[in-house]
C-alpha positions as a printed NumPy array, in Angstrom:
array([[  6.005, -16.074, -19.919],
       [  3.359, -17.256, -22.335],
       [  0.392, -15.151, -23.407],
       [  1.094, -12.39 , -20.906],
       [  0.163,  -8.733, -21.421],
       [  0.996,  -6.066, -18.828],
       [ -0.667,  -2.651, -18.835],
       [ -0.683,   0.274, -16.435],
       [ -3.153,   2.995, -15.593],
       [ -2.163,   6.56 , -14.842],
       [ -1.707,   6.143, -11.083],
       [  1.887,   4.921, -10.977],
       [  3.688,   4.805, -14.371],
       [  7.217,   4.703, -12.888],
       [  6.445,   1.6  , -10.832],
       [  4.963,  -0.01 , -13.962],
       [  8.177,   0.646, -15.919],
       [ 10.283,  -0.892, -13.145],
       [  8.06 ,  -3.965, -13.047],
       [  8.248,  -4.392, -16.824],
       [ 12.053,  -4.282, -16.597],
       [ 12.029,  -6.991, -13.92 ],
       [  9.73 ,  -9.107, -16.072],
       [ 11.887,  -8.425, -19.154],
       [  8.818,  -7.523, -21.2  ],
       [  7.5  ,  -4.378, -22.835],
       [  4.795,  -2.419, -21.094],
       [  1.586,  -2.798, -23.092],
       [  0.272,   0.124, -25.115],
       [ -3.034,   1.566, -24.027],
       [ -4.716,   4.886, -24.702],
       [ -6.197,   6.517, -21.615],
       [ -7.8  ,   9.929, -21.772],
       [-10.768,  11.978, -20.658],
       [-13.582,  13.298, -22.791],
       [-14.49 ,  16.98 , -22.573],
       [-17.191,  16.185, -20.018],
       [-14.719,  14.37 , -17.719],
       [-15.632,  10.792, -18.636],
       [-12.752,   8.302, -18.872],
       [-11.844,   6.531, -22.119],
       [ -9.625,   3.441, -22.524],
       [ -8.496,   1.645, -25.681],
       [ -5.932,  -1.151, -25.929],
       [ -3.577,  -0.418, -28.826],
       [ -2.596,  -4.059, -29.215],
       [ -4.479,  -7.333, -29.195],
       [ -5.241,  -8.972, -25.84 ],
       [ -7.388, -11.779, -27.26 ],
       [ -6.701, -15.034, -25.429],
       [ -4.024, -13.451, -23.226],
       [ -3.549, -13.177, -19.484],
       [ -3.888,  -9.451, -18.884],
       [ -2.328,  -7.809, -15.818],
       [ -3.41 ,  -4.276, -14.957],
       [ -1.402,  -2.13 , -12.538],
       [ -3.3  ,   0.621, -10.749],
       [ -3.068,   2.047,  -7.232],
       [ -6.391,   3.553,  -6.228],
       [ -4.699,   6.534,  -4.59 ],
       [ -5.356,  10.265,  -5.029],
       [ -7.285,  11.108,  -7.162],
       [ -9.013,   8.031,  -5.775],
       [-12.248,   8.146,  -7.742],
       [-10.517,   8.845, -11.074],
       [ -8.015,   6.023, -10.572],
       [-10.683,   3.576,  -9.452],
       [-12.979,   4.41 , -12.369],
       [-10.07 ,   4.177, -14.803],
       [ -9.243,   0.696, -13.498],
       [-12.857,  -0.464, -13.837],
       [-12.999,   0.821, -17.422],
       [ -9.672,  -0.876, -18.258],
       [-11.095,  -4.145, -16.93 ],
       [-14.26 ,  -3.774, -18.989],
       [-12.297,  -2.941, -22.144],
       [-10.038,  -5.983, -21.681],
       [-13.046,  -8.232, -21.058],
       [-14.748,  -7.032, -24.233],
       [-11.485,  -7.512, -26.159],
       [-11.632, -11.252, -25.304],
       [ -8.815, -11.374, -22.718],
       [ -8.575, -14.874, -21.285],
       [ -7.91 , -13.744, -17.711],
       [ -7.739, -10.299, -16.087],
       [ -5.709,  -9.76 , -12.927],
       [ -5.577,  -6.388, -11.186],
       [ -2.34 ,  -5.491,  -9.41 ],
       [ -3.345,  -2.929,  -6.781],
       [ -0.336,  -1.899,  -4.673],
       [ -2.489,   0.524,  -2.672],
       [ -6.158,  -0.364,  -2.233],
       [ -8.181,   2.804,  -1.648],
       [-11.415,   2.95 ,   0.374],
       [-10.065,   0.129,   2.585],
       [-10.329,   2.092,   5.837],
       [-14.132,   1.934,   5.716],
       [-14.161,  -1.796,   6.425],
       [-16.988,  -1.823,   8.991],
       [-19.858,   0.314,  10.238],
       [-18.326,   2.424,  13.009],
       [-21.506,   4.528,  13.18 ],
       [-25.104,   4.101,  12.114],
       [-25.986,   4.667,   8.462],
       [-22.385,   4.406,   7.196],
       [-21.197,   2.468,   4.111],
       [-18.637,  -0.335,   3.997],
       [-16.705,   0.943,   1.009],
       [-13.993,  -1.733,   1.112],
       [-16.666,  -4.341,   0.341],
       [-18.256,  -2.076,  -2.29 ],
       [-14.979,  -1.673,  -4.215],
       [-14.311,  -5.422,  -4.045],
       [-17.745,  -6.027,  -5.586],
       [-17.147,  -3.374,  -8.263],
       [-13.923,  -5.082,  -9.396],
       [-15.78 ,  -8.381,  -9.631],
       [-18.731,  -6.84 , -11.489],
       [-16.428,  -5.097, -13.978],
       [-14.978,  -8.475, -14.997],
       [-11.755,  -8.924, -13.015],
       [-10.83 , -12.569, -12.472],
       [ -8.233, -11.987,  -9.756],
       [ -6.549,  -9.285,  -7.682],
       [ -3.124,  -8.929,  -6.105],
       [ -3.032,  -6.338,  -3.327],
       [ -0.221,  -5.189,  -1.046],
       [ -0.655,  -4.389,   2.651],
       [ -4.373,  -3.959,   3.205],
       [ -5.454,  -1.576,   5.945],
       [ -6.976,  -4.516,   7.813],
       [ -6.881,  -8.249,   7.171],
       [-10.657,  -8.59 ,   7.37 ],
       [-10.924,  -6.922,   3.938],
       [ -9.533, -10.155,   2.462],
       [-12.928, -11.742,   3.091],
       [-14.715,  -9.152,   0.941],
       [-13.443, -10.652,  -2.337],
       [-15.343, -13.416,  -4.107],
       [-12.765, -13.603,  -6.93 ],
       [ -9.254, -15.026,  -6.586],
       [ -7.238, -12.728,  -4.335],
       [ -3.61 , -12.753,  -3.204],
       [ -2.226, -10.394,  -0.586],
       [  1.406,  -9.35 ,  -0.482],
       [  3.384,  -7.605,   2.25 ],
       [  6.078,  -4.95 ,   1.94 ],
       [  7.486,  -5.804,   5.366],
       [ 10.37 ,  -7.819,   3.938],
       [ 11.571,  -4.929,   1.756],
       [ 11.159,  -2.361,   4.543],
       [ 12.932,  -4.43 ,   7.197],
       [ 15.76 ,  -5.296,   4.799],
       [ 16.322,  -1.581,   4.114],
       [ 16.374,  -0.732,   7.818],
       [ 18.696,  -3.578,   8.822],
       [ 21.39 ,  -2.112,   6.556],
       [ 21.722,   0.756,   9.038],
       [ 23.084,  -1.613,  11.691],
       [ 21.38 ,   0.244,  14.545],
       [ 21.175,  -1.284,  18.036],
       [ 18.95 ,  -0.917,  21.108],
       [ 15.747,  -0.641,  19.089],
       [ 12.131,  -0.385,  20.166],
       [  9.289,  -0.792,  17.678],
       [  6.336,   1.451,  18.461],
       [  2.757,   0.835,  17.397],
       [  1.003,   4.204,  16.814],
       [ -2.25 ,   2.74 ,  18.136],
       [ -3.586,  -0.434,  19.738],
       [ -5.033,  -1.644,  16.409],
       [ -1.578,  -1.78 ,  14.82 ],
       [  0.042,  -3.671,  17.708],
       [  0.046,  -7.018,  15.872],
       [  1.97 ,  -5.494,  12.963],
       [  4.388,  -3.744,  15.338],
       [  5.006,  -6.955,  17.302],
       [  5.854,  -8.746,  14.072],
       [  8.336,  -6.049,  13.034],
       [  9.873,  -6.1  ,  16.519],
       [ 10.477,  -9.826,  16.173],
       [ 12.211,  -9.401,  12.806],
       [ 14.344,  -6.505,  14.059],
       [ 15.175,  -8.069,  17.412],
       [ 13.597,  -5.1  ,  19.167],
       [ 11.343,  -4.514,  22.159],
       [  7.758,  -3.271,  21.747],
       [  5.838,  -0.182,  22.835],
       [  2.248,   0.839,  22.095],
       [  0.688,   4.294,  21.909],
       [ -2.78 ,   4.49 ,  23.394],
       [ -4.65 ,   7.147,  21.441],
       [ -8.173,   8.372,  20.976],
       [ -9.689,   9.786,  17.808],
       [-12.2  ,  12.571,  18.58 ],
       [-13.08 ,  12.915,  14.883],
       [-11.879,  11.486,  11.523],
       [ -8.198,  12.183,  10.682],
       [ -7.591,  13.656,  14.162],
       [ -5.838,  11.723,  16.945],
       [ -4.641,  12.448,  20.474],
       [ -2.052,  10.465,  22.451],
       [ -3.337,   9.326,  25.848],
       [ -0.648,   6.942,  27.158],
       [  2.524,   5.133,  26.056],
       [  2.775,   1.496,  27.054],
       [  6.363,   0.227,  27.124],
       [  9.883,   1.55 ,  27.658],
       [ 11.495,   3.868,  25.087],
       [ 13.981,   5.874,  27.161],
       [ 17.494,   5.801,  25.697],
       [ 16.368,   3.681,  22.72 ],
       [ 16.011,   4.206,  18.979],
       [ 12.289,   4.11 ,  18.238],
       [ 10.744,   2.852,  14.983],
       [  7.071,   3.667,  14.525],
       [  5.443,   1.251,  12.064],
       [  2.077,   1.481,  10.331],
       [  0.408,   0.333,   7.119],
       [  0.11 ,   3.886,   5.784],
       [  0.837,   7.521,   6.536],
       [ -2.3  ,   9.465,   5.693],
       [ -2.51 ,  12.95 ,   7.196],
       [  0.515,  12.06 ,   9.398],
       [ -1.251,  13.289,  12.55 ],
       [ -1.17 ,   9.913,  14.302],
       [  2.431,   9.065,  13.471],
       [  3.781,  12.558,  14.268],
       [  1.941,  12.589,  17.604],
       [  3.458,   9.187,  18.359],
       [  6.918,  10.534,  17.474],
       [  6.446,  13.464,  19.87 ],
       [  5.325,  11.068,  22.604],
       [  8.351,   8.763,  22.359],
       [ 10.828,  11.661,  22.185],
       [  9.228,  13.312,  25.226],
       [  9.736,  10.035,  27.083],
       [ 13.453,   9.919,  26.371],
       [ 13.95 ,   8.107,  23.043],
       [ 17.313,   8.898,  21.389],
       [ 16.011,   8.946,  17.811],
       [ 12.764,   8.156,  16.058],
       [ 12.163,   6.613,  12.632],
       [  8.937,   5.809,  10.762],
       [  8.236,   2.825,   8.543],
       [  5.049,   2.492,   6.468],
       [  3.996,   0.655,   3.331],
       [  1.88 ,   3.403,   1.79 ],
       [  2.807,   7.101,   1.632],
       [ -0.681,   8.566,   1.172],
       [  0.449,  12.   ,   2.437],
       [ -2.984,  13.664,   2.393],
       [ -3.972,  17.071,   3.714],
       [ -1.192,  18.688,   5.768],
       [  0.92 ,  15.513,   5.907],
       [  3.95 ,  16.905,   4.078],
       [  4.148,  19.993,   6.292],
       [  3.776,  17.845,   9.414],
       [  6.481,  15.424,   8.313],
       [  8.908,  18.2  ,   7.424],
       [  8.451,  19.705,  10.889],
       [  8.441,  16.328,  12.678],
       [ 11.113,  14.824,  14.912],
       [ 11.683,  11.862,  12.597],
       [ 15.242,  11.238,  11.507],
       [ 14.005,   9.179,   8.563],
       [ 10.648,   8.049,   7.141],
       [ 10.813,   4.836,   5.12 ],
       [  7.962,   4.102,   2.672],
       [  7.44 ,   2.115,  -0.524],
       [  6.633,   3.36 ,  -4.024],
       [  3.113,   1.887,  -3.964],
       [  2.   ,   5.527,  -4.302],
       [  4.067,   8.019,  -6.338],
       [  5.362,  11.032,  -4.429],
       [  4.288,  14.435,  -5.735],
       [  6.867,  16.261,  -3.649],
       [ 10.285,  15.04 ,  -2.54 ],
       [ 11.07 ,  15.338,   1.174],
       [ 14.637,  14.852,   2.382],
       [ 13.465,  12.793,   5.375],
       [ 11.494,  10.354,   3.204],
       [ 13.328,   7.316,   1.789],
       [ 11.451,   5.28 ,  -0.81 ],
       [ 11.937,   1.502,  -1.095],
       [ 10.822,  -0.056,  -4.376],
       [  8.411,  -2.994,  -4.399],
       [  8.662,  -3.455,  -8.184],
       [ 10.514,  -6.772,  -7.915],
       [  7.971,  -8.116,  -5.388],
       [  4.999,  -7.284,  -7.623],
       [  6.787,  -8.477, -10.781],
       [  7.555, -11.83 ,  -9.155],
       [  3.888, -12.139,  -8.172],
       [  2.892, -11.686, -11.828],
       [  5.462, -14.246, -12.906],
       [  4.249, -16.82 , -10.371],
       [  0.614, -16.351, -11.406],
       [  1.433, -16.566, -15.101],
       [  3.432, -19.778, -14.601],
       [  0.842, -21.268, -12.214],
       [  3.366, -21.35 ,  -9.391],
       [  2.694, -20.82 ,  -5.707],
       [  3.051, -17.313,  -4.305],
       [  3.943, -18.675,  -0.874],
       [  7.586, -17.618,  -1.191],
       [  6.354, -14.035,  -1.636],
       [  3.674, -14.141,   1.053],
       [  6.116, -13.396,   3.804],
       [  4.436, -11.135,   6.325],
       [  6.285, -10.772,   9.584],
       [  4.42 , -12.911,  12.101]])
């Protein structure tokens, strides 16, 4: 891999180390710190002149710090004469605000896409966006990966039968249908309403779950209210067991307490976001090899089509 330099921000150092091992390269040295007034400082401790620079950073909690750190890393690499700067963003924060749901609201997903461009990024690689429409917000080269292959592969090892995949809301039904196809399962959909942000209520359950093993799939688990309510709904309607499968373990607010008290037998997530607290129910599937292969393909000017394998 010619002229490649791989650096990581502070959001997910363990994932960065795994990726470097897959790539068989050393993780680049960079100094990242904060000044006394809270401003972020970045300094590359090795030359990046004329190199393809890859920066790993999930814009997860603390979202603003991680986002600002990434922008400053991009600017520093640009001013150090990097030939090309590609941001690897396993979890893309601010993506949920992808439209104006109410008057006088921002579209932050578009704003962050513009900020990455303005800072000097030449390309981005992002995994499992909250909604596909966010893809259109980028004017720079953008590739979008999916963790579905890794998640499904992990679940298939269990050898469970009589499955039903459950979408926690109507908006996620396309994703759930795709997972159901891969798992050879039937489909059910939870009809919910959201009276206010981060609060959801189950209204109806469309589909048959009685006597089946239910798998609730979503792109992320945020406060866990939606997915735990869906778990309660399927168990009340006669499901034998319930599992959860999500790409991003955001686990904000009271999520950890809710998940510990939930009816889930197992919650399967990726390491796109590092876990601050270990929960026995939560099983983490690594996406290091997926992201490392994406870097390798880009560096060697090869197609990423073999990696772009969303369940359809």
